[in-house]
N, CA and C atoms as a LAMMPS dump frame, in Angstrom:
ITEM: TIMESTEP
0
ITEM: NUMBER OF ATOMS
357
ITEM: BOX BOUNDS ff ff ff
-5.0000000000000000e+02 5.0000000000000000e+02
-5.0000000000000000e+02 5.0000000000000000e+02
-5.0000000000000000e+02 5.0000000000000000e+02
ITEM: ATOMS id mol type element x y z
1 1 1 N 0.847 -1.186 -0.007
2 1 2 C 0.008 0.016 0.014
3 1 3 C 0.903 1.253 0.01
4 2 1 N 0.717 2.108 -0.966
5 2 2 C 1.466 3.333 -1.06
6 2 3 C 0.674 4.454 -0.331
7 3 1 N 1.354 5.219 0.47
8 3 2 C 0.757 6.335 1.178
9 3 3 C 1.118 7.596 0.386
10 4 1 N 0.095 8.316 -0.076
11 4 2 C 0.32 9.538 -0.791
12 4 3 C 0.416 10.716 0.159
13 5 1 N 1.217 11.706 -0.214
14 5 2 C 1.346 12.906 0.643
15 5 3 C 0.001 13.648 0.679
16 6 1 N -0.331 14.127 1.854
17 6 2 C -1.62 14.851 2.043
18 6 3 C -1.335 16.33 2.326
19 7 1 N -0.137 16.655 2.729
20 7 2 C 0.227 18.034 3.013
21 7 3 C 1.579 18.282 2.339
22 8 1 N 1.871 19.53 2
23 8 2 C 3.143 19.832 1.337
24 8 3 C 4.363 19.366 2.143
25 9 1 N 4.333 19.503 3.483
26 9 2 C 5.519 19.124 4.256
27 9 3 C 5.731 17.586 4.271
28 10 1 N 4.696 16.806 3.889
29 10 2 C 4.906 15.351 3.805
30 10 3 C 5.998 15.019 2.792
31 11 1 N 6.156 15.881 1.815
32 11 2 C 7.18 15.631 0.779
33 11 3 C 8.602 15.757 1.323
34 12 1 N 8.762 16.425 2.461
35 12 2 C 10.071 16.588 3.049
36 12 3 C 10.418 15.513 4.065
37 13 1 N 9.509 14.6 4.344
38 13 2 C 9.779 13.587 5.364
39 13 3 C 10.988 12.73 5.047
40 14 1 N 11.105 12.269 3.808
41 14 2 C 12.235 11.341 3.462
42 14 3 C 13.57 12.043 3.655
43 15 1 N 13.81 13.25 3.173
44 15 2 C 15.116 13.874 3.383
45 15 3 C 15.407 14.186 4.863
46 16 1 N 14.397 14.518 5.619
47 16 2 C 14.608 14.739 7.049
48 16 3 C 14.974 13.458 7.737
49 17 1 N 14.217 12.403 7.479
50 17 2 C 14.531 11.1 8.096
51 17 3 C 15.919 10.591 7.69
52 18 1 N 16.277 10.755 6.412
53 18 2 C 17.595 10.301 5.97
54 18 3 C 18.711 11.056 6.643
55 19 1 N 18.576 12.376 6.805
56 19 2 C 19.612 13.161 7.489
57 19 3 C 19.747 12.769 8.957
58 20 1 N 18.621 12.58 9.635
59 20 2 C 18.686 12.157 11.005
60 20 3 C 19.271 10.753 11.156
61 21 1 N 18.903 9.856 10.243
62 21 2 C 19.459 8.514 10.269
63 21 3 C 20.98 8.535 10.089
64 22 1 N 21.447 9.404 9.221
65 22 2 C 22.898 9.512 8.983
66 22 3 C 23.592 9.989 10.258
67 23 1 N 23.002 10.914 11.006
68 23 2 C 23.587 11.326 12.292
69 23 3 C 23.582 10.228 13.288
70 24 1 N 22.54 9.434 13.334
71 24 2 C 22.453 8.32 14.296
72 24 3 C 23.388 7.184 13.909
73 25 1 N 23.647 7.008 12.653
74 25 2 C 24.503 5.939 12.182
75 25 3 C 25.848 5.941 12.892
76 26 1 N 26.384 7.115 13.172
77 26 2 C 27.682 7.232 13.809
78 26 3 C 27.675 6.819 15.276
79 27 1 N 26.486 6.738 15.87
80 27 2 C 26.399 6.318 17.264
81 27 3 C 26.081 4.878 17.447
82 28 1 N 25.338 4.305 16.488
83 28 2 C 24.779 2.943 16.641
84 28 3 C 25.794 1.848 16.846
85 29 1 N 27.008 1.981 16.316
86 29 2 C 27.98 0.897 16.427
87 29 3 C 28.959 1.11 17.577
88 30 1 N 28.723 2.082 18.431
89 30 2 C 29.611 2.39 19.54
90 30 3 C 29.087 1.78 20.847
91 31 1 N 29.967 1.624 21.8
92 31 2 C 29.586 1.202 23.146
93 31 3 C 28.921 2.403 23.835
94 32 1 N 28.175 2.142 24.91
95 32 2 C 27.562 3.285 25.641
96 32 3 C 28.635 4.313 26.109
97 33 1 N 29.793 3.843 26.553
98 33 2 C 30.863 4.77 26.957
99 33 3 C 31.335 5.578 25.765
100 34 1 N 31.485 4.976 24.631
101 34 2 C 31.948 5.732 23.431
102 34 3 C 30.831 6.693 22.953
103 35 1 N 29.587 6.294 23.151
104 35 2 C 28.47 7.176 22.773
105 35 3 C 28.524 8.397 23.646
106 36 1 N 28.703 8.217 24.945
107 36 2 C 28.796 9.346 25.871
108 36 3 C 29.926 10.294 25.509
109 37 1 N 31.064 9.704 25.183
110 37 2 C 32.247 10.501 24.782
111 37 3 C 31.912 11.288 23.485
112 38 1 N 31.317 10.619 22.487
113 38 2 C 30.97 11.322 21.216
114 38 3 C 29.993 12.451 21.434
115 39 1 N 28.975 12.216 22.287
116 39 2 C 27.962 13.255 22.578
117 39 3 C 28.674 14.415 23.274
118 40 1 N 29.575 14.147 24.201
119 40 2 C 30.274 15.215 24.894
120 40 3 C 31.118 16.038 23.892
121 41 1 N 31.763 15.362 22.995
122 41 2 C 32.557 16.086 21.964
123 41 3 C 31.664 16.958 21.078
124 42 1 N 30.595 16.35 20.541
125 42 2 C 29.763 17.089 19.604
126 42 3 C 28.989 18.215 20.254
127 43 1 N 28.582 18.029 21.48
128 43 2 C 27.807 19.039 22.186
129 43 3 C 28.652 20.016 22.992
130 44 1 N 29.915 19.652 23.12
131 44 2 C 30.876 20.486 23.875
132 44 3 C 30.442 20.73 25.313
133 45 1 N 29.762 19.718 25.888
134 45 2 C 29.387 19.827 27.27
135 45 3 C 29.157 18.424 27.83
136 46 1 N 29.629 18.199 29.056
137 46 2 C 29.45 16.88 29.684
138 46 3 C 28.05 16.72 30.254
139 47 1 N 27.741 15.48 30.605
140 47 2 C 26.463 15.203 31.285
141 47 3 C 26.434 16.02 32.583
142 48 1 N 25.254 16.549 32.891
143 48 2 C 25.078 17.256 34.184
144 48 3 C 24.456 16.367 35.202
145 49 1 N 23.175 16.026 35.004
146 49 2 C 22.453 15.196 35.945
147 49 3 C 22.707 13.737 35.711
148 50 1 N 22.892 13.374 34.488
149 50 2 C 23.156 11.947 34.134
150 50 3 C 21.917 11.067 34.262
151 51 1 N 20.756 11.622 34.083
152 51 2 C 19.542 10.763 34.15
153 51 3 C 19.03 10.43 32.749
154 52 1 N 18.054 9.586 32.703
155 52 2 C 17.488 9.102 31.416
156 52 3 C 17.033 10.291 30.548
157 53 1 N 16.328 11.257 31.184
158 53 2 C 15.802 12.379 30.432
159 53 3 C 16.972 13.181 29.766
160 54 1 N 18.021 13.406 30.521
161 54 2 C 19.15 14.169 29.955
162 54 3 C 19.842 13.39 28.851
163 55 1 N 20.083 12.079 29.06
164 55 2 C 20.718 11.299 28.039
165 55 3 C 19.932 11.252 26.729
166 56 1 N 18.606 11.105 26.862
167 56 2 C 17.746 11.082 25.698
168 56 3 C 17.757 12.453 24.986
169 57 1 N 17.779 13.507 25.711
170 57 2 C 17.821 14.863 25.149
171 57 3 C 19.15 15.078 24.374
172 58 1 N 20.217 14.568 24.952
173 58 2 C 21.521 14.71 24.282
174 58 3 C 21.588 13.907 22.981
175 59 1 N 21.033 12.717 22.974
176 59 2 C 20.959 11.888 21.777
177 59 3 C 20.118 12.634 20.748
178 60 1 N 18.994 13.167 21.163
179 60 2 C 18.097 13.884 20.237
180 60 3 C 18.868 15.093 19.634
181 61 1 N 19.534 15.86 20.469
182 61 2 C 20.257 17.024 19.923
183 61 3 C 21.29 16.678 18.854
184 62 1 N 21.998 15.592 19.098
185 62 2 C 22.999 15.167 18.091
186 62 3 C 22.32 14.61 16.867
187 63 1 N 21.233 13.87 17.058
188 63 2 C 20.495 13.321 15.905
189 63 3 C 19.986 14.418 14.982
190 64 1 N 19.587 15.574 15.606
191 64 2 C 18.986 16.65 14.814
192 64 3 C 20.001 17.689 14.362
193 65 1 N 21.265 17.476 14.747
194 65 2 C 22.281 18.471 14.427
195 65 3 C 22.435 18.615 12.958
196 66 1 N 22.377 19.894 12.494
197 66 2 C 22.534 20.309 11.103
198 66 3 C 21.455 19.72 10.178
199 67 1 N 20.288 19.412 10.709
200 67 2 C 19.203 18.909 9.942
201 67 3 C 18.146 19.942 9.775
202 68 1 N 17.767 20.268 8.533
203 68 2 C 16.648 21.181 8.308
204 68 3 C 15.358 20.351 8.453
205 69 1 N 14.604 20.675 9.499
206 69 2 C 13.462 19.829 9.89
207 69 3 C 12.238 20.085 9.007
208 70 1 N 12.211 21.112 8.213
209 70 2 C 11.072 21.394 7.321
210 70 3 C 9.722 21.298 8.097
211 71 1 N 9.731 21.825 9.294
212 71 2 C 8.519 21.908 10.14
213 71 3 C 8.061 20.583 10.679
214 72 1 N 8.911 19.548 10.669
215 72 2 C 8.587 18.307 11.333
216 72 3 C 9.078 18.396 12.775
217 73 1 N 8.466 17.68 13.688
218 73 2 C 8.884 17.62 15.089
219 73 3 C 9.521 16.289 15.367
220 74 1 N 10.445 16.263 16.311
221 74 2 C 11.117 15.035 16.642
222 74 3 C 11.209 14.888 18.135
223 75 1 N 11.049 13.634 18.595
224 75 2 C 11.198 13.344 20.023
225 75 3 C 11.647 11.9 20.177
226 76 1 N 12.269 11.628 21.281
227 76 2 C 12.612 10.268 21.649
228 76 3 C 11.365 9.629 22.208
229 77 1 N 10.982 8.444 21.786
230 77 2 C 9.8 7.763 22.269
231 77 3 C 9.891 7.429 23.741
232 78 1 N 8.76 7.206 24.389
233 78 2 C 8.748 6.938 25.829
234 78 3 C 9.545 5.701 26.191
235 79 1 N 9.626 4.72 25.309
236 79 2 C 10.419 3.528 25.614
237 79 3 C 11.881 3.673 25.227
238 80 1 N 12.261 4.861 24.744
239 80 2 C 13.64 5.231 24.442
240 80 3 C 14.252 4.378 23.285
241 81 1 N 13.449 3.724 22.51
242 81 2 C 13.99 2.861 21.44
243 81 3 C 14.016 3.507 20.092
244 82 1 N 13.297 4.641 19.941
245 82 2 C 13.147 5.252 18.637
246 82 3 C 13.106 6.749 18.718
247 83 1 N 13.383 7.389 17.563
248 83 2 C 13.179 8.821 17.442
249 83 3 C 11.948 8.961 16.54
250 84 1 N 10.932 9.637 17.046
251 84 2 C 9.697 9.78 16.311
252 84 3 C 9.6 11.13 15.605
253 85 1 N 9.345 11.1 14.289
254 85 2 C 9.083 12.318 13.52
255 85 3 C 7.589 12.431 13.365
256 86 1 N 7.051 13.601 13.679
257 86 2 C 5.608 13.809 13.545
258 86 3 C 5.379 15.24 13.093
259 87 1 N 4.11 15.483 12.742
260 87 2 C 3.771 16.843 12.327
261 87 3 C 3.13 16.939 10.979
262 88 1 N 3.236 15.871 10.192
263 88 2 C 2.598 15.824 8.893
264 88 3 C 1.357 14.967 8.955
265 89 1 N 1.008 14.361 7.857
266 89 2 C -0.161 13.473 7.861
267 89 3 C 0.18 12.117 8.385
268 90 1 N 1.422 11.812 8.575
269 90 2 C 1.875 10.504 9.15
270 90 3 C 2.986 10.8 10.158
271 91 1 N 3.323 9.758 10.9
272 91 2 C 4.503 9.849 11.73
273 91 3 C 5.422 8.704 11.374
274 92 1 N 6.701 8.844 11.738
275 92 2 C 7.704 7.835 11.402
276 92 3 C 8.65 7.623 12.568
277 93 1 N 8.89 6.378 12.938
278 93 2 C 9.837 6.09 14.011
279 93 3 C 11.102 5.566 13.398
280 94 1 N 12.227 6.186 13.779
281 94 2 C 13.566 5.702 13.359
282 94 3 C 14.181 5.003 14.555
283 95 1 N 14.611 3.74 14.376
284 95 2 C 15.205 2.975 15.467
285 95 3 C 16.575 3.563 15.834
286 96 1 N 16.762 3.624 17.144
287 96 2 C 18.015 4.18 17.658
288 96 3 C 19.122 3.112 17.679
289 97 1 N 18.759 1.885 17.809
290 97 2 C 19.709 0.784 17.924
291 97 3 C 19.943 0.365 19.394
292 98 1 N 20.404 -0.865 19.568
293 98 2 C 20.499 -1.425 20.89
294 98 3 C 21.524 -0.669 21.762
295 99 1 N 22.613 -0.257 21.198
296 99 2 C 23.652 0.421 21.954
297 99 3 C 23.192 1.781 22.435
298 100 1 N 22.51 2.56 21.562
299 100 2 C 22.014 3.872 21.937
300 100 3 C 20.897 3.704 22.973
301 101 1 N 20.029 2.704 22.835
302 101 2 C 18.996 2.407 23.81
303 101 3 C 19.637 2.134 25.171
304 102 1 N 20.65 1.287 25.16
305 102 2 C 21.337 0.923 26.42
306 102 3 C 21.968 2.192 27.043
307 103 1 N 22.555 3.018 26.226
308 103 2 C 23.124 4.286 26.745
309 103 3 C 22.05 5.157 27.418
310 104 1 N 20.93 5.315 26.747
311 104 2 C 19.884 6.188 27.273
312 104 3 C 19.311 5.587 28.572
313 105 1 N 18.943 4.291 28.572
314 105 2 C 18.278 3.716 29.713
315 105 3 C 19.227 3.438 30.872
316 106 1 N 20.369 2.879 30.602
317 106 2 C 21.296 2.418 31.654
318 106 3 C 22.455 3.352 31.917
319 107 1 N 22.734 4.28 31.017
320 107 2 C 23.893 5.129 31.155
321 107 3 C 25.171 4.412 30.847
322 108 1 N 26.281 4.897 31.39
323 108 2 C 27.574 4.293 31.173
324 108 3 C 28.017 3.593 32.449
325 109 1 N 28.34 2.324 32.337
326 109 2 C 28.898 1.614 33.535
327 109 3 C 30.087 2.36 34.072
328 110 1 N 30.246 2.408 35.398
329 110 2 C 31.32 3.204 36.015
330 110 3 C 32.695 2.753 35.504
331 111 1 N 32.911 1.465 35.32
332 111 2 C 34.194 0.972 34.886
333 111 3 C 34.484 1.488 33.46
334 112 1 N 33.478 1.391 32.568
335 112 2 C 33.647 1.878 31.178
336 112 3 C 33.907 3.359 31.173
337 113 1 N 33.273 4.157 32.011
338 113 2 C 33.498 5.594 32.01
339 113 3 C 34.935 5.903 32.418
340 114 1 N 35.433 5.202 33.394
341 114 2 C 36.782 5.457 33.824
342 114 3 C 37.821 5.116 32.728
343 115 1 N 37.569 4.003 32.035
344 115 2 C 38.482 3.58 30.917
345 115 3 C 38.477 4.627 29.809
346 116 1 N 37.256 5.067 29.469
347 116 2 C 37.134 6.059 28.359
348 116 3 C 37.787 7.398 28.779
349 117 1 N 37.633 7.786 30.014
350 117 2 C 38.257 9.023 30.487
351 117 3 C 39.771 8.977 30.433
352 118 1 N 40.314 7.786 30.67
353 118 2 C 41.763 7.638 30.666
354 118 3 C 42.339 7.553 29.281
355 119 1 N 41.53 7.271 28.282
356 119 2 C 42.084 7.251 26.934
357 119 3 C 41.644 6.048 26.251
């Protein structure tokens, strides 16, 4: 079944999703400690509170970095497994991947954080 665009901004969904997916691609194959390090580098700021909400917000910021959203909205889903694009006649969930999910939900194990900090 083909879904036809119902609003002009529906035509921009594919390029928006592709750009976000390209940003997430660089995180998906990393360990949670490496994800934390990459987010700190890209955002130029370390974790403050270190809770699930903050980690999800940091992943979202990097996922949307340099992406022209064309009036689409993005959020991390409640189960932290996907990034949801909404605002047109449809919504689309992009999978974050197991490692990014683990980073958001569990954070970085203390031992991994110490190893990453040392080099």
